[in-house]
N, C-alpha and C positions, 0 to 999 in steps of 0.2 A: 148813161149812169146805171140804168136798170140792167143793161147787158153786162156791165162790169160787175155789178152785185151778183148776178146769176153765175158768172164765171168764178167769182170768189167762193160762192157757196159750193159749187161743184168741186173746186180744188180742196176746200176744207173737208168735205165729205170723203173724197177719194183718198187724200193723203193722210188725214188725221182722224177720220171717223167722226167729224163734228158737223153739227148744223146749228142754226140759231133761229130764234123767233123774237118778236118784239112783245114786250109786256109793260104795263103801267104799274108802278109801285109808289106807295106813299114814302117819300124820301126826305131824310133830314137834310136841311139846306141852310145856308146863310144868305140873307137878303142885304143888298147894299141900299141904304136909305139916306136921304138928305136930311140932316138935322139942322143945318144953318145955311139956307140958300144964299144969303149975302156973302158969307165967308167963302163958300165954295166958288161963287162968281169971281171973287178977288184972286183966285188961284188959276184962272183960265190963262192958257199959254198958246201963242201962235207959232212958237218955235218947235217945229215938228220933232226934230231929233231929241229935244230936251223935254218932251212932254209925252203923255199917254192918255188914252181915253179910259173911261170907267169900264167899258166892256173888256178892254185889254187887261186892266188890273184884275177884274173878276176872273178871267181865264188863268192868270198866274196864281191867284190866291187859292184856287181850287186845289192846286198841288200842295200848298202849305197846310191847308186845313183838312185835307182828305175827304172832302165832301163838296157838293155843288155850291158855288157862290153865284147868286143870281143878281143881275143888274136890272132892277125894276124902276130905275129913275127915268128912263127914256131920254137921258141927256146925251148929246152928240159932241159936246165940246171936248177939247183936250186940256189937260191940267199939268202943272208942274210934275215932272217925272219922279220927284221925291215921294210922291203919293204912294209909290210902290214899296217904299222902305218900311213897311209895317213890321212889328216885332216878329211876326210869324215867318218873315222872309229871311231872318238872320241865319247865317250858317252856325255861328256861335251864339249860345244863349237863346235859341229859338223858343218861342212860346206861342201856343195857340189859345191861350187864355183870352176870352173875348174882352174882358175889362182892360187888359194891357193893350190890346190892339185898338180898341175903341178910344182909349185915352190918346193914342197917337193920331187917330183919324179925326178927333175933335178939331185939330188945327186946319182941317180941310172941310169942315162942315159935313162930314159923313159919319155913318155908323153901320156896324154889322149887327143884324138882328136874327136870332134863331127862328126857323120856321119849318113847316112841313109843306111839301108840294108834290102833287102827282106828277111823276116824270116817266118818260119812256126809256126803257133799258133794252139792250140786246142781251138775251139770255142764251147761253150755249146749251145745246142738247147733245146727247149721245146718239149718233146715227146707227141704224141697224146694220149688222154684218160689217162692222168697222174693222179695217185692217190696221190696227194701231196697238202700240204697247203702252199707251197712256193709261194710268190707273185711275179708276173712278172711286173717289173716297166718299163715304157716307157718314151720316151722323151717328150710325150705330156701331162704328168701329170702336174698339177699346183703346182709348188713349191714356197715357200716363204723363202727367206734367211733372217735370223734374227740375227742382231748384238746385242748380249746381253750386250755389254759394253755401248751402248747408246740407246738400245731398238729400233733401226731403222729397219724397215721391207721393203724388196724389193721383190715385187711379180715377179715371173718368171724371175729370175736374168740372165743377159747375162754373157758371159765370162769376159767382162770388169768389170761388177758389182762384180763378185766373186773376181777378182784380187784386186780391190780397197778396198773391205771390209777386206780381209785377210791382206793386207799390212798395213791397218790402226790399226789392233789389237795390244794391248799391252800385255806383260807378265801377266798371270793371272792363278789362279787355280779355278776350278769349271767351269760349262758350260759358254763358251764365244761366241758360235755361233751355230745356228741350221739351218738345211735345212728341212723344214716341208712341208707335203702335206696332204690334207684333208683325214681323216680317218685312218691315220697312226701316232702313237705317236712317235715323235722324231726319224724319220728314220735315220738322220745323225746329230751328235752332236760333236762339237769340245770341248773336255773336259778340255784342259789346254794348256797354252803356257808358255814355260820356255826357256829363252835365245834364242828366235826366233825358237824354235822347237815345233811342234804341235802334240797333241795327239787326237785321234778320237774314237768315238763309232758309229758304223754303223749297222743298222738293215736291213737284207735282208731276207724277208719271215719270217721263224721261227728261224732264226739264228741271233745272235748278234756278231759282230766283234769289238774287241777293240785293239788299237795299243799296241804292246808288250812294256813292260817297257824297256827303254833304246834304243828303236827303233823309237822314235818320228820323225816326218817328217820336212824337210826343207820347207821354204815358197813356193817354186815352186812346190814341190811335193804335199803340202797341197792344193794348188789351183787346181792341176790336179785331185786330189782325189774328190774334191767337184764337179768339172765339169763332171767327169766321172759318178759320182753317180747321178747327175741331169739328165744326158743324158740316164740313164738306161743301161749303159754298165757295164760289169764286170771288166773292166780294173783297177778300183780302188783297187781291191783285190791283184793285182800284184805290186802295187806301194809302199807297206809297208809290214812289218811283223805283223801278227795279231794273237791274241788269239781269239778263237771263241767258243761259247757255246749257248745252248738253253736257252731262257729267262724263 
């Protein structure tokens, strides 16, 4: 395994001018907790294809909520697979509102609780003498947030500006918002809004990322993606599921 990691590091450095290091960060997370042990025990299933474990559910839910979902129950049983059908999983009318999802989880004796945990992350670095065309964005670039529904432009938008604009947007198809910087054509574009779910196209160097169909973002996740992109961090890439391709 160590040899494979070393080979991958060399490949990333040689081909893309990238390296990585591990660092611990205080991370927003959701904890899965047992609220009713007797009710949860009644949902145990021995039918493997029609069941799932809590760790399996946690892994899926991370994609829906855009943040780590941690199983601290220590339980190893399997449960009725309908456990996975929380509102955050819906393709239509998806919601990451915790009250809505916990109302569903009550019937399984479970709940999701917001928390902070120190977690280890892989952080990408720029390797010296990199032979790459990838653009490094920084927080000091001059961005302009453009609301294409009313053509209002906000130079160097604050977090509050981003939130106010996203909340004001109405369902629409076609570009509805852009975050532009001089010399870069449409680095971030909000492509559509349908039932308060947001789809993006983001340019990062010579790669283009588009939100996967059926994996559009909630309002809160959309705001975080725009802020992360504006600040020049790579966190936005972990907040949704993306298709990526070279333009």
